[in-house]
N, C-alpha and C positions, 0 to 999 in steps of 0.2 A: 474396546481399547484395551490392549494387554498391559501388562504392569511397567514394562519400560517406557511406554507411552504416558501411562499416567504419571510416572516420575518426573517425565520432562515438563508435563503440563502443570505440575505443582510446582516446579522451580520457575518455570516463566510466568505464573500467576503472581509470584512473589514480586518479580522484578517489575511489573506493569501498572501503573497508576493512572496515566493519562486516560480519560474515558473515551477518546476516539480510537485509542489503540489496545485497548484492554481485552480481556479474555473472551469477552463476546465476539470481538472481532476476529480474533486468532482462530475461535472455534468455526466461525462461517467460513474464513478462509480454507481451515481444515476441511470441513465437510463439502465445500465446493472441490477441492482438490480430490476428494475420493470419489465424486461423481465424474469428474472429468478423466479420472483414471481407468473406469470401467471400459474393459473390452482392450487397452491398451498394455503393449509389452513394457512396463516400467517397473523399478523397483520400490516397492510400497514402502519398505522401511525407510528408504532415503526420502522419500515423498512425504510421509507421515511426520517425522522427524523435522523436517525442513520447514513444514507448514507450522508445526508448533513452536519453533525457534525463531522464526523469520523476523519477529518483532522484539526479541527479548532486550535489545540494546535501546529500544525508542526512547524510554524515558530520559536515558542518559544523553540523547542528541537533543532531545526537547530542552534540557536543563543547561545546556552549554550555551550560554550566550554569545560564545565566539563564533559559532556556527562551524567549527572544524571538525565535530564530530560526525560521523556517518555511521547511522545505525545499522546498516547493511554490512559494512565492514567490520565494525567492532562486534556485531552479533555474531558473526562467522567466527570470530576469535574466542568469544565467550562459549560458543557451542561446543568447541573442541574438548575441554575437560569433562563436560557432562558427557558427552558421548563416549569419550573413553571410560568414564566410570561405569557406564550401562554396557560395556563390551562391544560397542561397535566396532568394526574392522577400520584400519587406517583409510582404505580405500573408500568406505562408505562415509567415515568423516569427511574425506576430502570431496566428495560428491555433494554431500550435505551443505558443506560450506559455500561450495561453489552456487548452488541454489540460493542460499541467503545472500550472498553477495550480489547476484544478478537480479533479486526480486524487485528493486526499487525501480521508479520510473525515470527518476531524475539523476541518471547516472550513464556513464559510458560502458558499464560492465553487462553486456547482455546475456540472457539466457541460451544456453547451447544445447543442453540435453533435455529431453522430453520431460524428466521431472522438474527441472528449472523452469521451462515455459509454462507447464500447468500451474506451478505456483505463482508466477508473475502473473497469468491470467486471472486466477482466482483472488488474488490480493487487489488487482486493479478492479474487478467487478464490486467491490465492496467500496467504491468511491463513487459510483453512480447509482441511479434508481432512487427509490425512496430512502434506502439507508444511507445513500451517499449523501442526500441532501440533509438528514440528520447528522451524520458524522461531521459534515461540512460546518454547521453552526455550532456543534461541540467544539472543533478546533478552532473557529473564530471566537468563540468566546474566553477559550484557554489562553489565545493568544492576543487578545484584545483587538482582533482584526474587523474589518468592516463586513456589514450586512449587505451593502451594494454600493459599487462605485461606478461612476461615469468618468472613465478614464481613455485616453488614447494607448490601445494597447502595445503599439510597437514602442512608444515613449516608456511604458512601465517595463516591457522586456529589457530595454538598456539600462534603465534606471535600478530596477530591482530583482532581474533576473540575470545579472552579469553579461547581459546582451545576448543571450541565448533563450530560446523559447522554451527549452527544458532545463533550463539552469537552475540551480538552488535558490530559493527564495532568501533574500537578504534582510530585508525588513518585513517581518510577519503581519506587523499591525496595518502595512498598507495593502494586504491581500485580501480577497473576498471570494465567495464563491462563483460570482460573475466571471471574475480574471480567471479563477481556475478552470472554468468550462472554456474560456476562450484561448486559453494557453495549453491545455492539457486534454481535458475530458472529450472535447469534441472530435479530437482526433485519436481518441483510445482504440475503436474498434480495428482500425488499421495497424495497431502496435500489438495486438494479440495474436496467439497463435494456434488455439484450437477453435473448430469450426463452433462447437456449442458455445464457447465463450464469446465467440464474435456474435452469435444469434441472441444470446442473452443481454449482451452490451448494447447491441442496437436498441432494443426496446426500452432498456434502463435509459438509456441516453434521450431518446423521445420523451420520456416521463421529465427527466432532468431540466431539458429545455423548456418544456412547458411549463414548469414550475418557476424557472427564472424569468421567462416572458410574463407570467402572472405577476411575479415580484415587482418587477419594473414598472408594469401599470399602475400597481397598487401605490408604489412609491411615487409615482409621477401624479397620483391623484386622479389617473383615468378610470378606475374601478373602485 
């Protein structure tokens, strides 16, 4: 990692404090992005910068009880002066901002460029598999959410996701990993763009589902 990206990493690290979105997550996404970029005709400067900056505003969203802050939109705004200071061209800055804006799942802003699609895929993969289970419980603990819920999903979507299956969570204390799987994760493979990401996602989803099945049986006293 050359100096300009090390500088970005240092800046981002100071902004993040939520365990589920700290620098470990950012670097996993960064490394997945590098792997997915092999043999692809892409702008690596754009991809690297976007990967490092994609969650820079996450803690600001998490701390906004009104729910009005979108860390993808705000993160793109925060990225601009950082990138200008480091000498990125206006064209590259705009491209990086587009990648950041479109990286989140619960949004209407879809990734259009190859760089944005790779970032989206890498970020989503970190929500499934063993790491997804671990991060999910960190998120649940931070937001006083549920370990497990037995609830009608359609009613939940209406009551807590604004009536849309990919809507933003309104009351995080009512959420759980089970609900996250039923409203998002089990559909994830079809939302990804790169072949390699889809392959990894398929295996990680199988693990995640088997964990939830086991969790349900233990909670119900069957095991």
